[in-house]
C-alpha positions as CSV (number, residue, x, y, z in Angstrom):
1,M,0.0,0.0,0.0
2,N,1.2,3.5,-0.8
3,Y,0.1,6.7,1.1
4,T,-0.1,10.4,0.6
5,Y,0.0,12.1,3.9
6,I,-0.1,15.5,5.6
7,L,1.7,16.3,8.9
8,Q,1.1,19.2,11.1
9,C,4.3,20.5,12.5
10,R,4.9,22.1,16.0
11,D,4.8,25.6,14.4
12,Q,1.3,24.7,12.9
13,T,2.7,24.5,9.3
14,L,1.7,21.6,7.1
15,Y,4.0,19.1,5.4
16,C,2.8,16.8,2.6
17,G,4.6,13.7,1.4
18,W,4.2,10.1,0.2
19,T,5.4,6.8,1.5
20,N,4.7,3.0,1.4
21,R,5.3,2.7,5.2
22,L,3.2,5.3,6.8
23,E,3.8,4.6,10.5
24,E,7.6,4.2,10.0
25,R,7.7,7.4,8.0
26,V,5.9,9.5,10.7
27,K,8.3,8.0,13.3
28,A,11.3,9.0,11.1
29,H,10.0,12.5,10.8
30,N,9.7,12.7,14.6
31,Q,13.2,11.3,15.0
32,G,14.7,14.0,12.8
33,K,15.4,11.5,10.0
34,G,12.5,12.6,7.7
35,A,12.4,15.6,5.4
36,R,14.7,18.5,6.1
37,Y,11.6,20.7,6.4
38,T,10.3,18.8,9.4
39,R,13.6,18.4,11.3
40,S,13.4,21.7,13.0
41,R,9.6,21.6,13.4
42,R,9.2,18.5,15.6
43,P,7.2,17.0,16.9
44,V,4.9,16.4,13.9
45,E,1.5,14.9,14.0
46,L,-0.2,12.9,11.2
47,V,-3.4,14.7,10.4
48,Y,-4.4,13.2,7.1
49,Y,-3.6,10.4,4.7
50,E,-5.0,8.6,1.6
51,E,-4.2,5.1,0.4
52,F,-3.2,4.1,-3.1
53,S,-2.4,0.9,-4.9
54,T,0.6,2.3,-6.7
55,K,3.5,4.7,-6.0
56,Q,2.7,6.7,-9.0
57,E,-0.9,7.4,-7.8
58,A,0.4,8.5,-4.4
59,M,3.1,10.8,-5.9
60,K,0.5,12.3,-8.3
61,R,-1.8,13.0,-5.3
62,E,1.0,14.5,-3.3
63,S,1.8,16.9,-6.1
64,A,-1.9,17.9,-6.3
65,I,-2.1,18.5,-2.6
66,K,1.0,20.6,-2.6
67,R,-0.6,22.9,-5.1
68,L,-3.5,23.5,-2.8
69,S,-3.6,26.6,-0.6
70,R,-3.3,26.2,3.2
71,A,-7.0,26.9,3.6
72,E,-7.8,24.1,1.0
73,K,-5.5,21.7,2.8
74,L,-7.2,22.5,6.2
75,K,-10.7,21.8,4.6
76,L,-9.4,18.5,3.3
77,I,-8.1,17.6,6.7
78,Q,-11.4,18.6,8.4
79,A,-13.5,16.7,5.9
80,S,-11.5,13.5,6.6
81,S,-13.1,11.1,9.0
82,R,-10.1,8.9,9.3
83,E,-8.4,8.3,12.6
84,P,-4.6,8.5,12.5
85,L,-2.7,5.2,12.5
């Protein structure tokens, strides 16, 4: 399974990425081993994710989410009824 996800950082900024191991990736971000952007903004919290069959689908969705405004991302998060892993 592949995932597109959004993290909320300590400073309330949002980070979007993709992975095929969601729980491990969130842990890596919180250990400072994730993206450079999140290293100085720990801890991070998983606030949204979507599941995809292929890496290409997840990457395409990540790209689309990154083009959204902050307000649009917040609406996406709020509309989600998923519980974090």
